[in-house]
C-alpha positions in Angstrom: 84.9 147.6 113.4 81.7 149.3 114.7 80.1 149.0 111.2 80.8 145.2 111.2 79.2 144.8 114.6 76.1 146.8 113.5 75.7 144.6 110.4 76.1 141.4 112.5 73.6 142.7 115.0 71.2 143.4 112.2 71.7 140.0 110.7 71.2 138.3 114.0 67.9 140.2 114.5 66.8 139.2 111.0 67.7 135.6 111.7 65.8 135.8 115.0 62.8 137.3 113.1 62.8 134.4 110.6 63.0 131.8 113.4 60.2 133.4 115.5 57.5 131.4 113.8 54.7 133.8 114.5 55.4 134.0 118.3 54.5 137.7 119.1 57.1 138.1 121.8 59.9 136.8 119.7 58.8 138.8 116.6 58.7 142.0 118.7 62.2 141.3 120.2 63.6 140.7 116.7 62.0 143.8 115.3 63.5 145.9 118.1 66.9 144.4 117.4 66.6 145.4 113.7 65.4 148.9 114.7 68.3 149.3 117.1 70.8 148.2 114.4 69.4 150.7 112.0 69.6 153.4 114.6 73.1 152.4 115.5 74.2 152.6 111.8 72.7 156.1 111.4 74.4 157.2 114.6 77.7 155.7 113.4 77.3 157.6 110.1 76.7 160.9 111.9 79.7 160.3 114.2 81.9 159.7 111.1 80.6 162.9 109.4 81.2 165.0 112.6 84.7 163.6 112.9 85.4 164.4 109.2 84.1 168.0 109.8 86.1 168.5 113.0 89.3 167.3 111.5 89.1 169.1 108.2 87.6 172.5 109.1 88.7 173.0 112.7 92.1 171.4 112.7 93.1 171.5 109.0 93.6 167.8 108.5 92.9 167.0 104.9 94.3 163.5 104.3 92.2 161.7 107.0 91.4 158.1 106.0 90.1 155.3 108.1 91.8 152.5 106.0 
């Protein structure tokens, strides 16, 4: 669910960037939205990898699947 929200936020930022029409304030706001979405996606990937590590090595769970 978080990945879907990150993708939607990225797409909204991209749409905002396209609609900015050269206005510097709107372009900067859209660029920041895109950067935040990319940072959120990277953070989400690291959280998933840490969860995988904790469940498999520390607790011995080997059949962990999100779906």
